[in-house]
mmCIF file of the C-alpha atoms, coordinates in Angstrom:
data_MODEL
# 
_entry.id   MODEL 
# 
loop_
_atom_site.group_PDB 
_atom_site.id 
_atom_site.type_symbol 
_atom_site.label_atom_id 
_atom_site.label_alt_id 
_atom_site.label_comp_id 
_atom_site.label_asym_id 
_atom_site.label_entity_id 
_atom_site.label_seq_id 
_atom_site.pdbx_PDB_ins_code 
_atom_site.Cartn_x 
_atom_site.Cartn_y 
_atom_site.Cartn_z 
_atom_site.occupancy 
_atom_site.B_iso_or_equiv 
_atom_site.pdbx_formal_charge 
_atom_site.auth_seq_id 
_atom_site.auth_comp_id 
_atom_site.auth_asym_id 
_atom_site.auth_atom_id 
_atom_site.pdbx_PDB_model_num 
ATOM 1   C CA . MET A 1 1   ? 35.407 147.699 -19.824 1.00 0.00 ? 1   MET A CA 1 
ATOM 2   C CA . LEU A 1 2   ? 38.334 146.159 -18.020 1.00 0.00 ? 2   LEU A CA 1 
ATOM 3   C CA . TYR A 1 3   ? 38.051 145.096 -14.420 1.00 0.00 ? 3   TYR A CA 1 
ATOM 4   C CA . ARG A 1 4   ? 40.875 144.590 -11.988 1.00 0.00 ? 4   ARG A CA 1 
ATOM 5   C CA . TYR A 1 5   ? 40.608 142.551 -8.843  1.00 0.00 ? 5   TYR A CA 1 
ATOM 6   C CA . VAL A 1 6   ? 42.641 143.825 -5.941  1.00 0.00 ? 6   VAL A CA 1 
ATOM 7   C CA . LYS A 1 7   ? 42.977 141.392 -3.079  1.00 0.00 ? 7   LYS A CA 1 
ATOM 8   C CA . ALA A 1 8   ? 42.487 143.019 0.286   1.00 0.00 ? 8   ALA A CA 1 
ATOM 9   C CA . LEU A 1 9   ? 45.376 142.839 2.690   1.00 0.00 ? 9   LEU A CA 1 
ATOM 10  C CA . PRO A 1 10  ? 44.772 140.445 5.559   1.00 0.00 ? 10  PRO A CA 1 
ATOM 11  C CA . GLU A 1 11  ? 43.938 142.067 8.842   1.00 0.00 ? 11  GLU A CA 1 
ATOM 12  C CA . PRO A 1 12  ? 46.652 141.761 11.472  1.00 0.00 ? 12  PRO A CA 1 
ATOM 13  C CA . ARG A 1 13  ? 46.081 138.824 13.703  1.00 0.00 ? 13  ARG A CA 1 
ATOM 14  C CA . ARG A 1 14  ? 45.178 140.334 17.008  1.00 0.00 ? 14  ARG A CA 1 
ATOM 15  C CA . HIS A 1 15  ? 45.990 137.231 18.983  1.00 0.00 ? 15  HIS A CA 1 
ATOM 16  C CA . LEU A 1 16  ? 49.600 137.397 17.774  1.00 0.00 ? 16  LEU A CA 1 
ATOM 17  C CA . ARG A 1 17  ? 49.885 140.951 19.055  1.00 0.00 ? 17  ARG A CA 1 
ATOM 18  C CA . PHE A 1 18  ? 48.431 139.899 22.384  1.00 0.00 ? 18  PHE A CA 1 
ATOM 19  C CA . ILE A 1 19  ? 50.944 137.053 22.607  1.00 0.00 ? 19  ILE A CA 1 
ATOM 20  C CA . ALA A 1 20  ? 53.810 139.411 21.810  1.00 0.00 ? 20  ALA A CA 1 
ATOM 21  C CA . PHE A 1 21  ? 52.667 141.910 24.441  1.00 0.00 ? 21  PHE A CA 1 
ATOM 22  C CA . GLY A 1 22  ? 52.172 139.091 26.925  1.00 0.00 ? 22  GLY A CA 1 
ATOM 23  C CA . LEU A 1 23  ? 55.657 137.691 26.397  1.00 0.00 ? 23  LEU A CA 1 
ATOM 24  C CA . THR A 1 24  ? 57.148 141.167 26.718  1.00 0.00 ? 24  THR A CA 1 
ATOM 25  C CA . GLY A 1 25  ? 55.252 141.707 29.953  1.00 0.00 ? 25  GLY A CA 1 
ATOM 26  C CA . ILE A 1 26  ? 56.405 138.375 31.364  1.00 0.00 ? 26  ILE A CA 1 
ATOM 27  C CA . GLY A 1 27  ? 59.993 139.230 30.469  1.00 0.00 ? 27  GLY A CA 1 
ATOM 28  C CA . LEU A 1 28  ? 59.764 142.596 32.216  1.00 0.00 ? 28  LEU A CA 1 
ATOM 29  C CA . VAL A 1 29  ? 58.259 141.002 35.324  1.00 0.00 ? 29  VAL A CA 1 
ATOM 30  C CA . MET A 1 30  ? 61.016 138.387 35.446  1.00 0.00 ? 30  MET A CA 1 
ATOM 31  C CA . LEU A 1 31  ? 63.661 141.069 35.009  1.00 0.00 ? 31  LEU A CA 1 
ATOM 32  C CA . ALA A 1 32  ? 62.154 143.138 37.819  1.00 0.00 ? 32  ALA A CA 1 
ATOM 33  C CA . ASN A 1 33  ? 61.872 140.038 39.984  1.00 0.00 ? 33  ASN A CA 1 
ATOM 34  C CA . VAL A 1 34  ? 65.641 139.602 39.856  1.00 0.00 ? 34  VAL A CA 1 
ATOM 35  C CA . GLY A 1 35  ? 66.829 143.182 39.428  1.00 0.00 ? 35  GLY A CA 1 
ATOM 36  C CA . LEU A 1 36  ? 64.717 144.888 42.091  1.00 0.00 ? 36  LEU A CA 1 
ATOM 37  C CA . PRO A 1 37  ? 66.099 142.828 45.016  1.00 0.00 ? 37  PRO A CA 1 
ATOM 38  C CA . LEU A 1 38  ? 69.650 143.597 43.861  1.00 0.00 ? 38  LEU A CA 1 
ATOM 39  C CA . PHE A 1 39  ? 68.838 147.310 43.685  1.00 0.00 ? 39  PHE A CA 1 
ATOM 40  C CA . VAL A 1 40  ? 67.234 147.274 47.139  1.00 0.00 ? 40  VAL A CA 1 
ATOM 41  C CA . TYR A 1 41  ? 70.203 145.380 48.555  1.00 0.00 ? 41  TYR A CA 1 
ATOM 42  C CA . ARG A 1 42  ? 72.615 147.998 47.233  1.00 0.00 ? 42  ARG A CA 1 
ATOM 43  C CA . LEU A 1 43  ? 70.532 150.736 48.836  1.00 0.00 ? 43  LEU A CA 1 
ATOM 44  C CA . GLN A 1 44  ? 70.670 148.885 52.137  1.00 0.00 ? 44  GLN A CA 1 
ATOM 45  C CA . THR A 1 45  ? 74.434 148.444 52.065  1.00 0.00 ? 45  THR A CA 1 
ATOM 46  C CA . GLN A 1 46  ? 75.014 152.065 51.058  1.00 0.00 ? 46  GLN A CA 1 
ATOM 47  C CA . SER A 1 47  ? 73.150 153.181 54.170  1.00 0.00 ? 47  SER A CA 1 
ATOM 48  C CA . LEU A 1 48  ? 75.741 151.520 56.390  1.00 0.00 ? 48  LEU A CA 1 
ATOM 49  C CA . SER A 1 49  ? 78.764 153.319 57.744  1.00 0.00 ? 49  SER A CA 1 
ATOM 50  C CA . PRO A 1 50  ? 81.696 153.478 55.260  1.00 0.00 ? 50  PRO A CA 1 
ATOM 51  C CA . GLN A 1 51  ? 83.967 152.140 58.000  1.00 0.00 ? 51  GLN A CA 1 
ATOM 52  C CA . ILE A 1 52  ? 81.874 148.970 58.149  1.00 0.00 ? 52  ILE A CA 1 
ATOM 53  C CA . ILE A 1 53  ? 81.710 148.105 54.458  1.00 0.00 ? 53  ILE A CA 1 
ATOM 54  C CA . SER A 1 54  ? 84.992 146.683 53.226  1.00 0.00 ? 54  SER A CA 1 
ATOM 55  C CA . PRO A 1 55  ? 86.162 146.848 49.582  1.00 0.00 ? 55  PRO A CA 1 
ATOM 56  C CA . LEU A 1 56  ? 84.439 144.298 47.375  1.00 0.00 ? 56  LEU A CA 1 
ATOM 57  C CA . GLY A 1 57  ? 86.412 141.584 45.676  1.00 0.00 ? 57  GLY A CA 1 
ATOM 58  C CA . GLN A 1 58  ? 86.404 140.714 41.996  1.00 0.00 ? 58  GLN A CA 1 
ATOM 59  C CA . THR A 1 59  ? 85.110 137.161 42.235  1.00 0.00 ? 59  THR A CA 1 
ATOM 60  C CA . LYS A 1 60  ? 82.282 136.506 39.775  1.00 0.00 ? 60  LYS A CA 1 
ATOM 61  C CA . ALA A 1 61  ? 79.920 133.612 40.286  1.00 0.00 ? 61  ALA A CA 1 
ATOM 62  C CA . VAL A 1 62  ? 76.225 132.866 40.236  1.00 0.00 ? 62  VAL A CA 1 
ATOM 63  C CA . LEU A 1 63  ? 74.322 130.693 42.624  1.00 0.00 ? 63  LEU A CA 1 
ATOM 64  C CA . GLY A 1 64  ? 74.974 127.030 41.923  1.00 0.00 ? 64  GLY A CA 1 
ATOM 65  C CA . ALA A 1 65  ? 74.882 123.586 43.470  1.00 0.00 ? 65  ALA A CA 1 
ATOM 66  C CA . ASP A 1 66  ? 78.258 124.063 45.178  1.00 0.00 ? 66  ASP A CA 1 
ATOM 67  C CA . SER A 1 67  ? 76.905 126.998 47.187  1.00 0.00 ? 67  SER A CA 1 
ATOM 68  C CA . ILE A 1 68  ? 75.335 124.601 49.700  1.00 0.00 ? 68  ILE A CA 1 
ATOM 69  C CA . ARG A 1 69  ? 78.817 123.306 50.610  1.00 0.00 ? 69  ARG A CA 1 
ATOM 70  C CA . ILE A 1 70  ? 80.625 125.695 52.938  1.00 0.00 ? 70  ILE A CA 1 
ATOM 71  C CA . GLU A 1 71  ? 84.090 124.692 51.717  1.00 0.00 ? 71  GLU A CA 1 
ATOM 72  C CA . GLN A 1 72  ? 83.277 126.721 48.575  1.00 0.00 ? 72  GLN A CA 1 
ATOM 73  C CA . TRP A 1 73  ? 82.565 129.927 50.491  1.00 0.00 ? 73  TRP A CA 1 
ATOM 74  C CA . PHE A 1 74  ? 86.129 130.776 51.525  1.00 0.00 ? 74  PHE A CA 1 
ATOM 75  C CA . PRO A 1 75  ? 88.170 128.472 49.266  1.00 0.00 ? 75  PRO A CA 1 
ATOM 76  C CA . SER A 1 76  ? 91.557 129.809 50.394  1.00 0.00 ? 76  SER A CA 1 
ATOM 77  C CA . VAL A 1 77  ? 91.012 128.818 54.039  1.00 0.00 ? 77  VAL A CA 1 
ATOM 78  C CA . PRO A 1 78  ? 92.492 125.471 55.124  1.00 0.00 ? 78  PRO A CA 1 
ATOM 79  C CA . ALA A 1 79  ? 90.094 123.182 56.931  1.00 0.00 ? 79  ALA A CA 1 
ATOM 80  C CA . LEU A 1 80  ? 90.162 123.704 60.682  1.00 0.00 ? 80  LEU A CA 1 
ATOM 81  C CA . PRO A 1 81  ? 90.089 120.778 63.101  1.00 0.00 ? 81  PRO A CA 1 
ATOM 82  C CA . SER A 1 82  ? 86.589 119.923 64.257  1.00 0.00 ? 82  SER A CA 1 
ATOM 83  C CA . TRP A 1 83  ? 85.477 120.331 67.850  1.00 0.00 ? 83  TRP A CA 1 
ATOM 84  C CA . GLN A 1 84  ? 85.432 117.147 69.873  1.00 0.00 ? 84  GLN A CA 1 
ATOM 85  C CA . SER A 1 85  ? 82.190 117.892 71.675  1.00 0.00 ? 85  SER A CA 1 
ATOM 86  C CA . LYS A 1 86  ? 79.332 115.815 72.986  1.00 0.00 ? 86  LYS A CA 1 
ATOM 87  C CA . ILE A 1 87  ? 77.046 118.560 71.651  1.00 0.00 ? 87  ILE A CA 1 
ATOM 88  C CA . THR A 1 88  ? 76.320 117.933 67.960  1.00 0.00 ? 88  THR A CA 1 
ATOM 89  C CA . ASP A 1 89  ? 73.807 120.720 67.344  1.00 0.00 ? 89  ASP A CA 1 
ATOM 90  C CA . TYR A 1 90  ? 72.021 123.692 68.858  1.00 0.00 ? 90  TYR A CA 1 
ATOM 91  C CA . ASN A 1 91  ? 69.325 126.216 67.926  1.00 0.00 ? 91  ASN A CA 1 
ATOM 92  C CA . LEU A 1 92  ? 69.288 129.809 66.693  1.00 0.00 ? 92  LEU A CA 1 
ATOM 93  C CA . SER A 1 93  ? 66.435 132.330 66.645  1.00 0.00 ? 93  SER A CA 1 
ATOM 94  C CA . ILE A 1 94  ? 66.251 135.801 65.091  1.00 0.00 ? 94  ILE A CA 1 
ATOM 95  C CA . PRO A 1 95  ? 62.936 137.368 66.167  1.00 0.00 ? 95  PRO A CA 1 
ATOM 96  C CA . LYS A 1 96  ? 63.071 140.236 63.654  1.00 0.00 ? 96  LYS A CA 1 
ATOM 97  C CA . LEU A 1 97  ? 63.350 137.792 60.735  1.00 0.00 ? 97  LEU A CA 1 
ATOM 98  C CA . GLY A 1 98  ? 60.819 135.269 62.027  1.00 0.00 ? 98  GLY A CA 1 
ATOM 99  C CA . ILE A 1 99  ? 63.499 132.600 62.423  1.00 0.00 ? 99  ILE A CA 1 
ATOM 100 C CA . LYS A 1 100 ? 62.610 130.350 65.359  1.00 0.00 ? 100 LYS A CA 1 
ATOM 101 C CA . GLN A 1 101 ? 64.723 127.536 66.763  1.00 0.00 ? 101 GLN A CA 1 
ATOM 102 C CA . ALA A 1 102 ? 66.614 126.913 63.520  1.00 0.00 ? 102 ALA A CA 1 
ATOM 103 C CA . LEU A 1 103 ? 68.892 123.894 63.693  1.00 0.00 ? 103 LEU A CA 1 
ATOM 104 C CA . VAL A 1 104 ? 72.640 124.588 63.729  1.00 0.00 ? 104 VAL A CA 1 
ATOM 105 C CA . LYS A 1 105 ? 74.830 121.525 63.199  1.00 0.00 ? 105 LYS A CA 1 
ATOM 106 C CA . ILE A 1 106 ? 78.392 121.265 64.453  1.00 0.00 ? 106 ILE A CA 1 
ATOM 107 C CA . ASN A 1 107 ? 80.931 119.438 62.256  1.00 0.00 ? 107 ASN A CA 1 
ATOM 108 C CA . SER A 1 108 ? 78.684 119.571 59.177  1.00 0.00 ? 108 SER A CA 1 
ATOM 109 C CA . GLU A 1 109 ? 79.059 121.141 55.725  1.00 0.00 ? 109 GLU A CA 1 
ATOM 110 C CA . ASP A 1 110 ? 75.629 120.709 54.130  1.00 0.00 ? 110 ASP A CA 1 
ATOM 111 C CA . LEU A 1 111 ? 73.684 123.989 54.211  1.00 0.00 ? 111 LEU A CA 1 
ATOM 112 C CA . SER A 1 112 ? 70.614 122.441 52.602  1.00 0.00 ? 112 SER A CA 1 
ATOM 113 C CA . GLN A 1 113 ? 69.737 120.556 55.777  1.00 0.00 ? 113 GLN A CA 1 
ATOM 114 C CA . SER A 1 114 ? 70.639 123.041 58.519  1.00 0.00 ? 114 SER A CA 1 
ATOM 115 C CA . LEU A 1 115 ? 72.663 126.067 59.447  1.00 0.00 ? 115 LEU A CA 1 
ATOM 116 C CA . VAL A 1 116 ? 76.300 125.104 59.943  1.00 0.00 ? 116 VAL A CA 1 
ATOM 117 C CA . HIS A 1 117 ? 78.658 125.987 62.785  1.00 0.00 ? 117 HIS A CA 1 
ATOM 118 C CA . TYR A 1 118 ? 82.039 126.618 61.158  1.00 0.00 ? 118 TYR A CA 1 
ATOM 119 C CA . ALA A 1 119 ? 84.461 123.902 62.245  1.00 0.00 ? 119 ALA A CA 1 
ATOM 120 C CA . GLY A 1 120 ? 87.135 124.928 64.731  1.00 0.00 ? 120 GLY A CA 1 
ATOM 121 C CA . THR A 1 121 ? 85.534 128.211 65.800  1.00 0.00 ? 121 THR A CA 1 
ATOM 122 C CA . THR A 1 122 ? 84.498 128.792 69.382  1.00 0.00 ? 122 THR A CA 1 
ATOM 123 C CA . LEU A 1 123 ? 81.157 127.520 70.636  1.00 0.00 ? 123 LEU A CA 1 
ATOM 124 C CA . PRO A 1 124 ? 78.294 129.818 71.728  1.00 0.00 ? 124 PRO A CA 1 
ATOM 125 C CA . GLY A 1 125 ? 78.754 131.499 75.090  1.00 0.00 ? 125 GLY A CA 1 
ATOM 126 C CA . GLN A 1 126 ? 82.541 131.149 75.003  1.00 0.00 ? 126 GLN A CA 1 
ATOM 127 C CA . TYR A 1 127 ? 85.169 133.820 74.435  1.00 0.00 ? 127 TYR A CA 1 
ATOM 128 C CA . GLY A 1 128 ? 86.025 134.079 70.763  1.00 0.00 ? 128 GLY A CA 1 
ATOM 129 C CA . ASN A 1 129 ? 83.945 134.192 67.577  1.00 0.00 ? 129 ASN A CA 1 
ATOM 130 C CA . ALA A 1 130 ? 81.284 131.525 67.015  1.00 0.00 ? 130 ALA A CA 1 
ATOM 131 C CA . ILE A 1 131 ? 80.647 131.472 63.259  1.00 0.00 ? 131 ILE A CA 1 
ATOM 132 C CA . ILE A 1 132 ? 77.443 130.230 61.634  1.00 0.00 ? 132 ILE A CA 1 
ATOM 133 C CA . PHE A 1 133 ? 76.905 129.828 57.880  1.00 0.00 ? 133 PHE A CA 1 
ATOM 134 C CA . GLY A 1 134 ? 73.474 129.917 56.268  1.00 0.00 ? 134 GLY A CA 1 
ATOM 135 C CA . HIS A 1 135 ? 72.193 129.713 52.698  1.00 0.00 ? 135 HIS A CA 1 
ATOM 136 C CA . SER A 1 136 ? 70.249 132.490 50.965  1.00 0.00 ? 136 SER A CA 1 
ATOM 137 C CA . VAL A 1 137 ? 68.344 133.129 47.734  1.00 0.00 ? 137 VAL A CA 1 
ATOM 138 C CA . LEU A 1 138 ? 66.331 136.039 46.341  1.00 0.00 ? 138 LEU A CA 1 
ATOM 139 C CA . PRO A 1 139 ? 64.456 137.547 49.318  1.00 0.00 ? 139 PRO A CA 1 
ATOM 140 C CA . GLN A 1 140 ? 61.002 137.062 47.767  1.00 0.00 ? 140 GLN A CA 1 
ATOM 141 C CA . PHE A 1 141 ? 61.540 133.306 48.178  1.00 0.00 ? 141 PHE A CA 1 
ATOM 142 C CA . PHE A 1 142 ? 62.497 133.601 51.853  1.00 0.00 ? 142 PHE A CA 1 
ATOM 143 C CA . ASN A 1 143 ? 61.053 130.916 54.097  1.00 0.00 ? 143 ASN A CA 1 
ATOM 144 C CA . PRO A 1 144 ? 62.386 130.799 57.671  1.00 0.00 ? 144 PRO A CA 1 
ATOM 145 C CA . LYS A 1 145 ? 61.658 127.072 57.836  1.00 0.00 ? 145 LYS A CA 1 
ATOM 146 C CA . LYS A 1 146 ? 63.653 126.137 54.734  1.00 0.00 ? 146 LYS A CA 1 
ATOM 147 C CA . TYR A 1 147 ? 67.419 126.054 55.120  1.00 0.00 ? 147 TYR A CA 1 
ATOM 148 C CA . LYS A 1 148 ? 68.108 126.864 51.471  1.00 0.00 ? 148 LYS A CA 1 
ATOM 149 C CA . THR A 1 149 ? 66.418 130.243 51.979  1.00 0.00 ? 149 THR A CA 1 
ATOM 150 C CA . ILE A 1 150 ? 66.795 130.882 55.708  1.00 0.00 ? 150 ILE A CA 1 
ATOM 151 C CA . PHE A 1 151 ? 69.340 133.749 55.587  1.00 0.00 ? 151 PHE A CA 1 
ATOM 152 C CA . SER A 1 152 ? 67.806 135.526 52.564  1.00 0.00 ? 152 SER A CA 1 
ATOM 153 C CA . THR A 1 153 ? 66.697 138.531 54.654  1.00 0.00 ? 153 THR A CA 1 
ATOM 154 C CA . LEU A 1 154 ? 69.845 138.736 56.780  1.00 0.00 ? 154 LEU A CA 1 
ATOM 155 C CA . PRO A 1 155 ? 70.840 142.090 55.149  1.00 0.00 ? 155 PRO A CA 1 
ATOM 156 C CA . THR A 1 156 ? 67.800 143.732 56.770  1.00 0.00 ? 156 THR A CA 1 
ATOM 157 C CA . LEU A 1 157 ? 69.238 143.329 60.272  1.00 0.00 ? 157 LEU A CA 1 
ATOM 158 C CA . GLN A 1 158 ? 70.442 146.466 62.011  1.00 0.00 ? 158 GLN A CA 1 
ATOM 159 C CA . GLU A 1 159 ? 72.673 147.353 64.920  1.00 0.00 ? 159 GLU A CA 1 
ATOM 160 C CA . GLY A 1 160 ? 71.008 146.397 68.188  1.00 0.00 ? 160 GLY A CA 1 
ATOM 161 C CA . ASP A 1 161 ? 68.812 143.624 66.745  1.00 0.00 ? 161 ASP A CA 1 
ATOM 162 C CA . GLU A 1 162 ? 68.580 140.494 68.866  1.00 0.00 ? 162 GLU A CA 1 
ATOM 163 C CA . ILE A 1 163 ? 69.882 137.008 68.107  1.00 0.00 ? 163 ILE A CA 1 
ATOM 164 C CA . LEU A 1 164 ? 69.146 134.131 70.490  1.00 0.00 ? 164 LEU A CA 1 
ATOM 165 C CA . VAL A 1 165 ? 71.143 130.915 70.745  1.00 0.00 ? 165 VAL A CA 1 
ATOM 166 C CA . ASP A 1 166 ? 70.008 127.877 72.747  1.00 0.00 ? 166 ASP A CA 1 
ATOM 167 C CA . PHE A 1 167 ? 73.108 125.807 73.453  1.00 0.00 ? 167 PHE A CA 1 
ATOM 168 C CA . ASP A 1 168 ? 73.388 122.917 75.906  1.00 0.00 ? 168 ASP A CA 1 
ATOM 169 C CA . GLY A 1 169 ? 70.343 124.005 77.892  1.00 0.00 ? 169 GLY A CA 1 
ATOM 170 C CA . ILE A 1 170 ? 71.361 127.680 78.145  1.00 0.00 ? 170 ILE A CA 1 
ATOM 171 C CA . THR A 1 171 ? 69.909 130.597 76.162  1.00 0.00 ? 171 THR A CA 1 
ATOM 172 C CA . TYR A 1 172 ? 72.488 133.177 75.048  1.00 0.00 ? 172 TYR A CA 1 
ATOM 173 C CA . ARG A 1 173 ? 71.359 136.612 73.913  1.00 0.00 ? 173 ARG A CA 1 
ATOM 174 C CA . TYR A 1 174 ? 73.455 138.486 71.350  1.00 0.00 ? 174 TYR A CA 1 
ATOM 175 C CA . GLN A 1 175 ? 73.010 141.938 69.851  1.00 0.00 ? 175 GLN A CA 1 
ATOM 176 C CA . VAL A 1 176 ? 74.146 142.946 66.365  1.00 0.00 ? 176 VAL A CA 1 
ATOM 177 C CA . ILE A 1 177 ? 77.115 145.344 66.519  1.00 0.00 ? 177 ILE A CA 1 
ATOM 178 C CA . ASN A 1 178 ? 78.063 145.661 62.833  1.00 0.00 ? 178 ASN A CA 1 
ATOM 179 C CA . MET A 1 179 ? 77.782 144.273 59.301  1.00 0.00 ? 179 MET A CA 1 
ATOM 180 C CA . VAL A 1 180 ? 80.529 143.867 56.718  1.00 0.00 ? 180 VAL A CA 1 
ATOM 181 C CA . GLU A 1 181 ? 80.615 142.709 53.091  1.00 0.00 ? 181 GLU A CA 1 
ATOM 182 C CA . VAL A 1 182 ? 83.794 140.983 51.921  1.00 0.00 ? 182 VAL A CA 1 
ATOM 183 C CA . SER A 1 183 ? 85.130 138.960 49.019  1.00 0.00 ? 183 SER A CA 1 
ATOM 184 C CA . PRO A 1 184 ? 85.605 135.181 49.349  1.00 0.00 ? 184 PRO A CA 1 
ATOM 185 C CA . GLN A 1 185 ? 89.350 135.847 49.561  1.00 0.00 ? 185 GLN A CA 1 
ATOM 186 C CA . ASP A 1 186 ? 89.016 138.054 52.651  1.00 0.00 ? 186 ASP A CA 1 
ATOM 187 C CA . VAL A 1 187 ? 89.294 135.556 55.494  1.00 0.00 ? 187 VAL A CA 1 
ATOM 188 C CA . SER A 1 188 ? 89.845 138.128 58.239  1.00 0.00 ? 188 SER A CA 1 
ATOM 189 C CA . VAL A 1 189 ? 86.176 137.774 59.214  1.00 0.00 ? 189 VAL A CA 1 
ATOM 190 C CA . LEU A 1 190 ? 86.908 134.196 60.311  1.00 0.00 ? 190 LEU A CA 1 
ATOM 191 C CA . GLU A 1 191 ? 89.572 135.225 62.815  1.00 0.00 ? 191 GLU A CA 1 
ATOM 192 C CA . GLN A 1 192 ? 89.148 134.568 66.508  1.00 0.00 ? 192 GLN A CA 1 
ATOM 193 C CA . HIS A 1 193 ? 89.324 137.453 69.001  1.00 0.00 ? 193 HIS A CA 1 
ATOM 194 C CA . TYR A 1 194 ? 89.114 136.514 72.656  1.00 0.00 ? 194 TYR A CA 1 
ATOM 195 C CA . ASP A 1 195 ? 88.353 139.881 74.256  1.00 0.00 ? 195 ASP A CA 1 
ATOM 196 C CA . ALA A 1 196 ? 84.608 139.051 74.342  1.00 0.00 ? 196 ALA A CA 1 
ATOM 197 C CA . GLU A 1 197 ? 82.004 136.500 73.254  1.00 0.00 ? 197 GLU A CA 1 
ATOM 198 C CA . TYR A 1 198 ? 81.103 137.119 69.609  1.00 0.00 ? 198 TYR A CA 1 
ATOM 199 C CA . LEU A 1 199 ? 78.746 135.514 67.112  1.00 0.00 ? 199 LEU A CA 1 
ATOM 200 C CA . SER A 1 200 ? 79.067 135.926 63.324  1.00 0.00 ? 200 SER A CA 1 
ATOM 201 C CA . LEU A 1 201 ? 76.342 134.998 60.837  1.00 0.00 ? 201 LEU A CA 1 
ATOM 202 C CA . ILE A 1 202 ? 77.578 134.627 57.250  1.00 0.00 ? 202 ILE A CA 1 
ATOM 203 C CA . THR A 1 203 ? 75.693 134.292 53.964  1.00 0.00 ? 203 THR A CA 1 
ATOM 204 C CA . CYS A 1 204 ? 76.234 135.015 50.268  1.00 0.00 ? 204 CYS A CA 1 
ATOM 205 C CA . VAL A 1 205 ? 75.337 138.362 48.673  1.00 0.00 ? 205 VAL A CA 1 
ATOM 206 C CA . PRO A 1 206 ? 74.022 140.057 46.553  1.00 0.00 ? 206 PRO A CA 1 
ATOM 207 C CA . PRO A 1 207 ? 70.779 138.069 46.718  1.00 0.00 ? 207 PRO A CA 1 
ATOM 208 C CA . GLY A 1 208 ? 70.725 135.037 44.456  1.00 0.00 ? 208 GLY A CA 1 
ATOM 209 C CA . THR A 1 209 ? 74.504 135.033 43.914  1.00 0.00 ? 209 THR A CA 1 
ATOM 210 C CA . TYR A 1 210 ? 77.608 134.102 45.839  1.00 0.00 ? 210 TYR A CA 1 
ATOM 211 C CA . LEU A 1 211 ? 79.791 136.960 44.604  1.00 0.00 ? 211 LEU A CA 1 
ATOM 212 C CA . HIS A 1 212 ? 80.529 138.225 48.122  1.00 0.00 ? 212 HIS A CA 1 
ATOM 213 C CA . ARG A 1 213 ? 79.954 137.361 51.755  1.00 0.00 ? 213 ARG A CA 1 
ATOM 214 C CA . LEU A 1 214 ? 77.808 139.302 54.201  1.00 0.00 ? 214 LEU A CA 1 
ATOM 215 C CA . VAL A 1 215 ? 78.949 139.003 57.810  1.00 0.00 ? 215 VAL A CA 1 
ATOM 216 C CA . VAL A 1 216 ? 76.605 140.064 60.605  1.00 0.00 ? 216 VAL A CA 1 
ATOM 217 C CA . LYS A 1 217 ? 78.602 140.282 63.825  1.00 0.00 ? 217 LYS A CA 1 
ATOM 218 C CA . ALA A 1 218 ? 76.935 140.229 67.228  1.00 0.00 ? 218 ALA A CA 1 
ATOM 219 C CA . LYS A 1 219 ? 78.165 140.384 70.816  1.00 0.00 ? 219 LYS A CA 1 
ATOM 220 C CA . LEU A 1 220 ? 76.915 138.521 73.863  1.00 0.00 ? 220 LEU A CA 1 
ATOM 221 C CA . VAL A 1 221 ? 74.683 140.552 76.163  1.00 0.00 ? 221 VAL A CA 1 
ATOM 222 C CA . ARG A 1 222 ? 74.552 139.729 79.853  1.00 0.00 ? 222 ARG A CA 1 
ATOM 223 C CA . PHE A 1 223 ? 71.047 139.216 81.222  1.00 0.00 ? 223 PHE A CA 1 
# 
């Protein structure tokens, strides 16, 4: 009688399947970690009035080292002369966002160390448009005490929200009046209008990129 030996097929290695499932799960979590904030941001901007949201530009860029230098934010704008002021810095607070006494430096360009008052624009409490730049990242990494993340939740502000500025011993109270999203080529948001005392906070959007600029404009409120 003839016998034939048939070798059994090896059982699938379960640990390999677990590794594959684990890697897939990690990939999905990472994708959601980046994609969900972008989706939420788009929902937030769609809820604003169409008259407030300007057409988006075509600039394509991801967050990089240059994003902490404000000269990269509106590259077509010539440098404005700096203010000759004895005041070199002041403080900004946004109660809704948990930002308290954040440092704003005048005549600076490094957003990793502070918020930056845009050179040549009016100072807080004066007629015109005081412009402040701040860095942002994905909102889940927001920390109001770290300047690389400080404006990450700026898109959640709404009309009527309060912004406080302590400048030269005086506290100025502003209220948000509108929000606009523009391309880096749209420099109209940097213009000065002297009919009232305005404050503009500017950061890069969508979260984690510097494709466009979000401008939150506020107006001084008399106590």
